[in-house]
MIGURO-540100 format. One record per residue (C-alpha): residue number from 0; chain; x, y, z. Coordinates in nm, 4 decimals, decimal comma. Example, Ala and Ser with C-alpha at 12.3 -4.5 7.8 and 13.67 -1.06 7.14 Angstrom:
[0 A [1,2300 -0,4500 0,7800]]
[1 A [1,3670 -0,1060 0,7140]]
END
This chain:
[0 A [3,2816 0,8566 1,7335]]
[1 A [2,9309 0,9789 1,6413]]
[2 A [2,6611 0,7534 1,4972]]
[3 A [2,7022 0,8693 1,1342]]
[4 A [3,0772 0,8044 1,1392]]
[5 A [3,0241 0,4636 1,2974]]
[6 A [2,7717 0,3664 1,0291]]
[7 A [3,0105 0,4881 0,7597]]
[8 A [3,2898 0,2783 0,9064]]
[9 A [3,0676 -0,0279 0,9121]]
[10 A [2,9735 0,0219 0,5462]]
[11 A [3,3359 0,0429 0,4369]]
[12 A [3,4716 -0,2467 0,6414]]
[13 A [3,6299 -0,5359 0,4539]]
[14 A [3,5454 -0,8740 0,6106]]
[15 A [3,7482 -1,1823 0,5280]]
[16 A [3,6417 -1,5297 0,4217]]
[17 A [3,8246 -1,8624 0,4121]]
[18 A [3,8623 -2,0132 0,0652]]
[19 A [3,9429 -2,3771 -0,0215]]
[20 A [4,3184 -2,3304 -0,0675]]
[21 A [4,3474 -2,2046 0,2897]]
[22 A [4,4329 -1,8483 0,1963]]
[23 A [4,2330 -1,5565 0,3286]]
[24 A [4,0201 -1,3766 0,0710]]
[25 A [3,9298 -1,0158 0,1296]]
[26 A [3,5686 -0,9458 0,0359]]
[27 A [3,4687 -0,5861 -0,0212]]
[28 A [3,1061 -0,5611 0,0889]]
[29 A [2,9485 -0,2970 -0,1254]]
[30 A [2,7120 -0,0419 0,0124]]
[31 A [2,4135 -0,1989 -0,1621]]
[32 A [2,4460 -0,5090 0,0560]]
[33 A [2,3543 -0,3053 0,3617]]
[34 A [1,9853 -0,3106 0,4383]]
[35 A [1,9824 0,0637 0,5161]]
[36 A [2,0995 0,1380 0,1629]]
[37 A [1,8707 -0,1130 -0,0085]]
[38 A [1,6776 0,0147 -0,3069]]
[39 A [1,4072 -0,2202 -0,4315]]
[40 A [1,4722 -0,1801 -0,8033]]
[41 A [1,5495 -0,4295 -1,0788]]
[42 A [1,8904 -0,2693 -1,1251]]
[43 A [1,9836 -0,3049 -0,7590]]
[44 A [1,8669 -0,6681 -0,7494]]
[45 A [2,0676 -0,7423 -1,0645]]
[46 A [2,3798 -0,5688 -0,9301]]
[47 A [2,3652 -0,7629 -0,6046]]
[48 A [2,3135 -1,0923 -0,7876]]
[49 A [2,6026 -1,0267 -1,0288]]
[50 A [2,8282 -0,9361 -0,7367]]
[51 A [2,7456 -1,2636 -0,5613]]
[52 A [2,7924 -1,4657 -0,8820]]
[53 A [3,1370 -1,3125 -0,9350]]
[54 A [3,2345 -1,3632 -0,5715]]
[55 A [3,1298 -1,7310 -0,5633]]
[56 A [3,2131 -1,8134 -0,9268]]
[57 A [2,8636 -1,9488 -0,9931]]
[58 A [2,5946 -1,8951 -1,2560]]
[59 A [2,2697 -1,7543 -1,1151]]
[60 A [2,0590 -1,7514 -1,4301]]
[61 A [1,7440 -1,9039 -1,2754]]
[62 A [1,7289 -1,6590 -0,9861]]
[63 A [1,7111 -1,3763 -1,2373]]
[64 A [1,3729 -1,4765 -1,3778]]
[65 A [1,0688 -1,3373 -1,1991]]
[66 A [0,7579 -1,1414 -1,2926]]
[67 A [0,6971 -0,9554 -0,9658]]
[68 A [0,7496 -0,5809 -0,9386]]
[69 A [1,0762 -0,5364 -0,7426]]
[70 A [0,9019 -0,2712 -0,5328]]
[71 A [0,6807 -0,5505 -0,3948]]
[72 A [0,9861 -0,7113 -0,2348]]
[73 A [0,9998 -0,4335 0,0234]]
[74 A [0,8793 -0,5434 0,3643]]
[75 A [0,9067 -0,9098 0,2613]]
[76 A [1,2819 -0,9578 0,2249]]
[77 A [1,6105 -0,7731 0,2604]]
[78 A [1,9051 -0,7802 0,0173]]
[79 A [1,7054 -0,9560 -0,2593]]
[80 A [1,8914 -1,1233 -0,5469]]
[81 A [1,5964 -1,2898 -0,7228]]
[82 A [1,3238 -1,5446 -0,6669]]
[83 A [1,3351 -1,9121 -0,5674]]
[84 A [1,1195 -2,1252 -0,7948]]
[85 A [0,9184 -2,4127 -0,6463]]
[86 A [0,6983 -2,6307 -0,8693]]
[87 A [0,3287 -2,5796 -0,8043]]
[88 A [0,0442 -2,8207 -0,8684]]
[89 A [-0,3196 -2,8644 -0,7713]]
[90 A [-0,4837 -3,1400 -0,5679]]
[91 A [-0,8536 -3,2144 -0,5867]]
[92 A [-1,1418 -3,2013 -0,6376]]
[93 A [-1,2085 -3,1632 -0,2655]]
[94 A [-1,5658 -3,1149 -0,1415]]
[95 A [-1,5689 -2,9012 0,1733]]
[96 A [-1,8781 -2,8553 0,3888]]
[97 A [-1,7567 -2,5751 0,6108]]
[98 A [-1,9162 -2,2766 0,7726]]
[99 A [-1,7011 -2,0405 0,5654]]
[100 A [-1,5797 -2,2682 0,2822]]
[101 A [-1,8496 -2,4590 0,0968]]
[102 A [-1,8118 -2,6259 -0,2403]]
[103 A [-1,5542 -2,8076 -0,4486]]
[104 A [-1,1962 -2,6800 -0,4402]]
[105 A [-0,8695 -2,7471 -0,6193]]
[106 A [-0,5865 -2,6842 -0,3774]]
[107 A [-0,2622 -2,5158 -0,4928]]
[108 A [0,0406 -2,6867 -0,3379]]
[109 A [0,4076 -2,6001 -0,3951]]
[110 A [0,6516 -2,8869 -0,3461]]
[111 A [0,9430 -3,0809 -0,4884]]
[112 A [0,8273 -3,4073 -0,3300]]
[113 A [0,7118 -3,6448 -0,5994]]
[114 A [0,3840 -3,8292 -0,5259]]
[115 A [0,2649 -3,5580 -0,2846]]
[116 A [0,0047 -3,4053 -0,5171]]
[117 A [-0,1086 -3,7518 -0,6240]]
[118 A [-0,1542 -3,8495 -0,2599]]
[119 A [-0,3646 -3,5456 -0,1746]]
[120 A [-0,5690 -3,5862 -0,4930]]
[121 A [-0,6396 -3,9475 -0,3960]]
[122 A [-0,7526 -3,8447 -0,0475]]
[123 A [-0,9559 -3,5554 -0,1850]]
[124 A [-1,1424 -3,7847 -0,4219]]
[125 A [-1,2263 -4,0254 -0,1406]]
[126 A [-1,3641 -3,7371 0,0680]]
[127 A [-1,5616 -3,5927 -0,2221]]
[128 A [-1,7146 -3,9300 -0,3097]]
[129 A [-1,8116 -3,9650 0,0562]]
[130 A [-2,0112 -3,6403 0,0517]]
[131 A [-1,7374 -3,3992 0,1593]]
[132 A [-1,5414 -3,3096 0,4702]]
[133 A [-1,7152 -3,1210 0,7503]]
[134 A [-1,4977 -2,8404 0,8907]]
[135 A [-1,5551 -2,5855 1,1662]]
[136 A [-1,3405 -2,3168 1,3270]]
[137 A [-1,3456 -2,3643 1,7048]]
[138 A [-1,1259 -2,0775 1,8273]]
[139 A [-0,9512 -1,7749 1,6830]]
[140 A [-0,6950 -1,6082 1,9097]]
[141 A [-0,3363 -1,5036 1,8599]]
[142 A [-0,1416 -1,4820 2,1843]]
[143 A [0,1514 -1,3014 2,3376]]
[144 A [0,3154 -1,3938 2,6655]]
[145 A [0,5125 -1,1203 2,8478]]
[146 A [0,6441 -1,2059 3,1927]]
[147 A [0,6657 -0,9808 3,5011]]
[148 A [0,8847 -1,0453 3,8040]]
[149 A [0,8087 -0,9100 4,1542]]
[150 A [0,9748 -0,9236 4,4953]]
[151 A [0,7453 -1,1959 4,6277]]
[152 A [0,4496 -1,4159 4,5455]]
[153 A [0,2330 -1,1797 4,7498]]
[154 A [0,3156 -0,8949 4,5123]]
[155 A [0,2578 -1,1270 4,2173]]
[156 A [-0,0934 -1,2079 4,3421]]
[157 A [-0,1668 -0,8391 4,3955]]
[158 A [-0,0553 -0,7778 4,0380]]
[159 A [-0,3081 -1,0323 3,9096]]
[160 A [-0,5855 -0,8433 4,0919]]
[161 A [-0,4591 -0,5178 3,9439]]
[162 A [-0,4762 -0,6639 3,5924]]
[163 A [-0,8361 -0,7761 3,6479]]
[164 A [-0,9362 -0,4313 3,7769]]
[165 A [-0,7618 -0,2447 3,4960]]
[166 A [-0,8317 -0,4702 3,1975]]
[167 A [-1,0570 -0,2081 3,0373]]
[168 A [-0,7753 0,0478 3,0283]]
[169 A [-0,5290 -0,2152 2,9025]]
[170 A [-0,7676 -0,3149 2,6248]]
[171 A [-0,8175 0,0479 2,5177]]
[172 A [-0,4436 0,1139 2,5001]]
[173 A [-0,3748 -0,2071 2,3068]]
[174 A [-0,6446 -0,1468 2,0483]]
[175 A [-0,5250 0,2061 1,9803]]
[176 A [-0,2104 0,0602 1,8243]]
[177 A [-0,4046 -0,0859 1,5287]]
[178 A [-0,7522 -0,0558 1,3865]]
[179 A [-0,7460 -0,4283 1,3053]]
[180 A [-0,6583 -0,5491 1,6558]]
[181 A [-0,8904 -0,6645 1,9346]]
[182 A [-0,7718 -0,7665 2,2813]]
[183 A [-1,0047 -1,0389 2,4078]]
[184 A [-0,8614 -1,1270 2,7475]]
[185 A [-0,5492 -1,1475 2,9638]]
[186 A [-0,4898 -1,4794 3,1404]]
[187 A [-0,2331 -1,4730 3,4258]]
[188 A [-0,0074 -1,7732 3,4868]]
[189 A [0,1637 -1,7502 3,8269]]
[190 A [0,4855 -1,9252 3,9252]]
[191 A [0,6245 -1,7947 4,2533]]
[192 A [0,7044 -1,4271 4,2119]]
[193 A [0,6781 -1,4462 3,8347]]
[194 A [0,3578 -1,3794 3,6404]]
[195 A [0,3164 -1,4576 3,2728]]
[196 A [0,0351 -1,2560 3,1154]]
[197 A [-0,1131 -1,4513 2,8289]]
[198 A [-0,2842 -1,1916 2,6097]]
[199 A [-0,5444 -1,3203 2,3619]]
[200 A [-0,5861 -1,1068 2,0489]]
[201 A [-0,7837 -1,1179 1,7285]]
[202 A [-0,6061 -0,9720 1,4242]]
[203 A [-0,8627 -0,9877 1,1457]]
[204 A [-0,7409 -1,1579 0,8290]]
[205 A [-0,3696 -1,0841 0,8701]]
[206 A [-0,1279 -1,3172 1,0440]]
[207 A [-0,0757 -1,0285 1,2821]]
[208 A [0,2267 -1,1228 1,4940]]
[209 A [0,3947 -0,7842 1,4446]]
[210 A [0,0629 -0,6194 1,5285]]
[211 A [0,0268 -0,8263 1,8454]]
[212 A [0,3756 -0,7640 1,9781]]
[213 A [0,3618 -0,3941 1,9026]]
[214 A [0,0453 -0,3716 2,1141]]
[215 A [0,1968 -0,5947 2,3832]]
[216 A [0,5041 -0,3739 2,4069]]
[217 A [0,2951 -0,0578 2,4514]]
[218 A [0,0748 -0,2248 2,7143]]
[219 A [0,3704 -0,3694 2,9062]]
[220 A [0,5358 -0,0300 2,9335]]
[221 A [0,2135 0,1167 3,0705]]
[222 A [0,1929 -0,1703 3,3218]]
[223 A [0,5581 -0,1253 3,4163]]
[224 A [0,5063 0,2444 3,4876]]
[225 A [0,1924 0,1703 3,6921]]
[226 A [0,2932 -0,1238 3,9131]]
[227 A [0,6761 -0,1033 3,9029]]
[228 A [0,7778 -0,4710 3,8806]]
[229 A [1,1405 -0,5630 3,9365]]
[230 A [1,1611 -0,6482 3,5671]]
[231 A [0,9523 -0,7457 3,2678]]
[232 A [1,0266 -0,9230 2,9405]]
[233 A [0,8246 -0,9093 2,6200]]
[234 A [0,8552 -1,2866 2,5601]]
[235 A [0,8427 -1,5726 2,8069]]
[236 A [0,8288 -1,8682 2,5608]]
[237 A [0,5020 -1,9875 2,7165]]
[238 A [0,2761 -1,9523 2,4131]]
[239 A [0,5276 -1,9844 2,1362]]
[240 A [0,5221 -1,9103 1,7669]]
[241 A [0,7306 -2,1311 1,5353]]
[242 A [0,7838 -2,3746 1,8218]]
[243 A [0,5778 -2,6607 1,9649]]
[244 A [0,4411 -2,6400 2,3197]]
[245 A [0,1866 -2,8321 2,5233]]
[246 A [0,0131 -2,5024 2,6051]]
[247 A [-0,0597 -2,4332 2,2394]]
[248 A [-0,1529 -2,7942 2,1740]]
[249 A [-0,4085 -2,8039 2,4559]]
[250 A [-0,5467 -2,4496 2,4538]]
[251 A [-0,4928 -2,3500 2,0924]]
[252 A [-0,2954 -2,0760 1,9214]]
[253 A [-0,4129 -1,8936 1,6120]]
[254 A [-0,7149 -2,0683 1,4653]]
[255 A [-0,8288 -2,4038 1,6054]]
[256 A [-1,0355 -2,6257 1,3760]]
[257 A [-1,2031 -2,9659 1,3549]]
[258 A [-1,2579 -3,1728 1,0397]]
[259 A [-1,4291 -3,5080 0,9895]]
[260 A [-1,5733 -3,7374 0,7242]]
[261 A [-1,7378 -4,0810 0,7146]]
[262 A [-1,6232 -4,3001 0,4247]]
[263 A [-1,8806 -4,5648 0,3220]]
[264 A [-1,7734 -4,9259 0,3666]]
[265 A [-1,8297 -5,0042 -0,0027]]
[266 A [-1,5943 -4,7242 -0,1018]]
[267 A [-1,3268 -4,8459 0,1394]]
[268 A [-1,3536 -5,1933 -0,0139]]
[269 A [-1,2614 -5,0530 -0,3553]]
[270 A [-0,9143 -4,9829 -0,2177]]
[271 A [-0,8537 -5,3438 -0,1094]]
[272 A [-0,9021 -5,2905 0,2607]]
[273 A [-1,1751 -5,2726 0,5238]]
[274 A [-1,2696 -5,0251 0,7980]]
[275 A [-1,1593 -5,2853 1,0553]]
[276 A [-0,8133 -5,3164 0,9011]]
[277 A [-0,7793 -4,9391 0,8882]]
[278 A [-0,8765 -4,9051 1,2537]]
[279 A [-0,6354 -5,1828 1,3530]]
[280 A [-0,3490 -5,0073 1,1757]]
[281 A [-0,4387 -4,6779 1,3426]]
[282 A [-0,4341 -4,8397 1,6872]]
[283 A [-0,0880 -4,9854 1,6166]]
[284 A [0,0428 -4,6424 1,5174]]
[285 A [-0,1219 -4,4930 1,8249]]
[286 A [0,0861 -4,7207 2,0462]]
[287 A [0,4010 -4,6465 1,8497]]
[288 A [0,3334 -4,2732 1,8684]]
[289 A [0,2960 -4,2915 2,2466]]
[290 A [0,6118 -4,4987 2,2853]]
[291 A [0,8052 -4,2587 2,0641]]
[292 A [0,6718 -3,9502 2,2401]]
[293 A [0,5092 -3,8040 1,9285]]
[294 A [0,3534 -3,4617 1,9780]]
[295 A [0,0145 -3,5006 1,8111]]
[296 A [-0,1155 -3,8225 1,6542]]
[297 A [-0,1044 -3,7912 1,2766]]
[298 A [0,0601 -3,9277 0,9641]]
[299 A [0,2059 -3,6299 0,7758]]
[300 A [0,0230 -3,3039 0,8514]]
[301 A [0,3398 -3,1057 0,7787]]
[302 A [0,3206 -3,1894 0,4079]]
[303 A [-0,0106 -3,0127 0,3552]]
[304 A [0,0748 -2,7207 0,5813]]
[305 A [0,4088 -2,6510 0,4133]]
[306 A [0,3005 -2,6976 0,0520]]
[307 A [-0,0041 -2,4714 0,0912]]
[308 A [0,1988 -2,2144 0,2868]]
[309 A [0,4609 -2,1838 0,0124]]
[310 A [0,1974 -2,1671 -0,2619]]
[311 A [-0,0181 -1,9082 -0,0869]]
[312 A [0,2369 -1,6671 0,0588]]
[313 A [0,2205 -1,7810 0,4195]]
[314 A [0,5100 -1,7901 0,6653]]
[315 A [0,6374 -2,1433 0,6030]]
[316 A [0,8191 -2,1556 0,9385]]
[317 A [0,4790 -2,1663 1,1083]]
[318 A [0,4611 -2,5343 1,0159]]
[319 A [0,6307 -2,5789 1,3546]]
[320 A [0,2904 -2,4863 1,4997]]
[321 A [0,0441 -2,5966 1,2350]]
[322 A [0,1672 -2,9522 1,1811]]
[323 A [0,0771 -3,0898 1,5220]]
[324 A [-0,2743 -3,2247 1,5260]]
[325 A [-0,4677 -3,5274 1,6433]]
[326 A [-0,6172 -3,7546 1,3802]]
[327 A [-0,8541 -4,0464 1,4477]]
[328 A [-0,9651 -4,3461 1,2433]]
[329 A [-1,2383 -4,5805 1,3628]]
[330 A [-1,5120 -4,8129 1,2455]]
[331 A [-1,8663 -4,6859 1,3011]]
[332 A [-2,1552 -4,8917 1,4337]]
[333 A [-2,2796 -4,9182 1,0746]]
[334 A [-1,9480 -5,0595 0,9582]]
[335 A [-1,8305 -4,7475 0,7771]]
[336 A [-1,4959 -4,5718 0,8306]]
[337 A [-1,4839 -4,2463 1,0284]]
[338 A [-1,1884 -4,0065 1,0086]]
[339 A [-1,1426 -3,6861 1,2053]]
[340 A [-0,8677 -3,4387 1,2857]]
[341 A [-0,8337 -3,1631 1,5429]]
[342 A [-0,6029 -2,8746 1,4536]]
[343 A [-0,5218 -2,6626 1,7612]]
[344 A [-0,2897 -2,4149 1,5914]]
[345 A [-0,3701 -2,3115 1,2337]]
[346 A [-0,2529 -1,9890 1,0705]]
[347 A [-0,4274 -1,8570 0,7615]]
[348 A [-0,3516 -1,5055 0,6385]]
[349 A [-0,5385 -1,3608 0,3417]]
[350 A [-0,4053 -1,0040 0,3662]]
[351 A [-0,0616 -0,8641 0,4448]]
[352 A [0,2758 -1,0353 0,4477]]
[353 A [0,3464 -1,2468 0,1411]]
[354 A [-0,0184 -1,2878 0,0399]]
[355 A [-0,0052 -1,0027 -0,2145]]
[356 A [0,3082 -1,1332 -0,3812]]
[357 A [0,2492 -1,2391 -0,7439]]
[358 A [0,1884 -1,6127 -0,7467]]
[359 A [0,0670 -1,6203 -0,3855]]
[360 A [-0,2175 -1,3831 -0,4607]]
[361 A [-0,3158 -1,5836 -0,7678]]
[362 A [-0,3249 -1,9071 -0,5667]]
[363 A [-0,5372 -1,7479 -0,2956]]
[364 A [-0,7705 -1,6085 -0,5601]]
[365 A [-0,8270 -1,9562 -0,7091]]
[366 A [-0,9596 -2,0555 -0,3657]]
[367 A [-1,1650 -1,7378 -0,3242]]
[368 A [-0,9423 -1,6563 -0,0272]]
[369 A [-0,7655 -1,3314 -0,1123]]
[370 A [-0,8542 -1,0176 0,0820]]
[371 A [-1,0524 -0,9198 0,3871]]
[372 A [-1,3027 -1,1558 0,5458]]
[373 A [-1,1454 -1,4688 0,3962]]
[374 A [-0,9059 -1,6071 0,6604]]
[375 A [-1,1559 -1,8469 0,8218]]
[376 A [-1,2524 -1,9787 0,4799]]
[377 A [-0,8842 -2,0377 0,4059]]
[378 A [-0,8317 -2,2119 0,7414]]
[379 A [-1,1203 -2,4510 0,6712]]
[380 A [-0,9699 -2,5359 0,3309]]
[381 A [-0,6300 -2,6055 0,4893]]
[382 A [-0,7879 -2,8332 0,7516]]
[383 A [-0,9890 -3,0269 0,4935]]
[384 A [-0,6848 -3,0734 0,2716]]
[385 A [-0,4707 -3,1953 0,5607]]
[386 A [-0,7298 -3,4594 0,6508]]
[387 A [-0,7362 -3,5745 0,2869]]
[388 A [-0,3633 -3,6389 0,3119]]
[389 A [-0,4041 -3,8411 0,6315]]
[390 A [-0,6678 -4,0627 0,4704]]
[391 A [-0,4582 -4,1185 0,1583]]
[392 A [-0,1389 -4,2112 0,3409]]
[393 A [-0,3103 -4,4493 0,5838]]
[394 A [-0,4947 -4,6314 0,3064]]
[395 A [-0,1804 -4,6637 0,0925]]
[396 A [0,0131 -4,8181 0,3824]]
[397 A [-0,2649 -5,0603 0,4742]]
[398 A [-0,3298 -5,1819 0,1176]]
[399 A [0,0406 -5,1967 0,0290]]
[400 A [0,0457 -4,9304 -0,2448]]
[401 A [0,2660 -4,6816 -0,0579]]
[402 A [0,5998 -4,7881 -0,2074]]
[403 A [0,4516 -4,8324 -0,5538]]
[404 A [0,3156 -4,4782 -0,5525]]
[405 A [0,6505 -4,3299 -0,4542]]
[406 A [0,8403 -4,5435 -0,7032]]
[407 A [0,5980 -4,4375 -0,9776]]
[408 A [0,5636 -4,0663 -0,9026]]
[409 A [0,8495 -3,9940 -0,6635]]
[410 A [1,1887 -3,8379 -0,7275]]
[411 A [1,3836 -4,1418 -0,6129]]
[412 A [1,6709 -4,1498 -0,8598]]
[413 A [1,9190 -3,8706 -0,9276]]
[414 A [1,9628 -3,7491 -1,2840]]
[415 A [2,2786 -3,8758 -1,4513]]
END
C-alpha cells in the first residue's frame, strides 16, 4: 500500500473507547482531528470543540472564550479547542538592582494558589525597603549532549583529539543552521568507548532548544561521516532539559544567576523575629534537606518559576530545571539578615514560542521584557522574584503567620 493510501486509511479508521456501562462505543475520528489536516481558524476550533462536547456529553462554554487570533495558535499547539484560563495577578513593588534590570517592578504571576501573590508581595516589599535585590547573570549557555560509541577507549580518545582539531569546522557548520545561534565550545565526557559531546550554545533571546538540536543533528551527521563511529545518538540524557541532573546543578544550563539582599535588623524586628532566629531555622531546614536528599536548598522556588512562566508564555515544564537552586540565610557581623540564592538553570525567553501569544506578550511588556535583547533582563527579574518568595515563606514560618496567611487568603474550602 502506498503512503497516500495508508494515510487515508488512518484518517478513516474508527477507534473504540470503553464507556461506563461496559459496552464498546465506536468513535468516528473526523479528519479535522488529524494534525496534518488542521486549519487554524475559529470555525475549525469551534467544530472540534463541539465534537468533543457531544462525544463526552459536557459543556465547554469557558474554553470558547478567547481574544487571540486563531492563526497565532499555529506552531504553539495542535488540535486546539480553546484556551485555558488561569487567574493572573501582580506581586510587588520589587526593587531590582541588576545589570540588565534596574528599577521597581510589578511581577505578573498566573496561579490558582491562594496566598501566593500575597506572599511574593510581602517578600518584595521587604526587599524594596532594604534597598533592593542585587542580581547578576553568571553564565548563559544552552547545551546538547549527543553520544558517540567506538570500538575501544583508544578510538574514543582519538575522537576527542579529532574534535579539538576540527572545532572550527564544527562551529561553522552549526552556526549556518541559524543566524541566531553561536556554538561556544564542545566538552567531551569519556566513559570507556563512549564519548558524550557536551555542546555549549548561545541562542539569543529565544529559548532555542529546537534551534540547538537542529544544529546538533547537522553537526553529528558530519562527524559520523568523518570519523565513522559504531553508532551515535542525538541525546544521551547527560545535560537534560525538563529533568534534574547534578551536571546541570553544578555546571549550569541555560542562564545561571545570583541574587542577594541584606535586610536591616530593625526591619526584621517588625515581623516579630530576629536575624538569629531566622538563621537558626535555616540551619534546621538545611539538616532536614540533607537527610531527605533534597536537590537544591530552598523553600519553594517552583512557585515563582511556574507562575511567571504561565503568565509570560514560557514553557512551564522547564520548572523541572529552574526550580532547583541554593538559598542561604545568615546573620551578618553587623547583626543584619543576609539572604542569597544561586540559580544554576534559568530559562527566560522574550522572543519566539509562546511569548507573542496575547496575554503573554502583554505581561512581558509590563516588565519591559518583550522582544530582542531582553532575555537577561527577564532572567534577573525572575531571580529577584524567586528570592522574594524565599524570604516571605521563611519569615512567615518563623513568626508563626504561615497558617494564618493561608487560612485568610488560601483556597482551603470547597464551594458548596
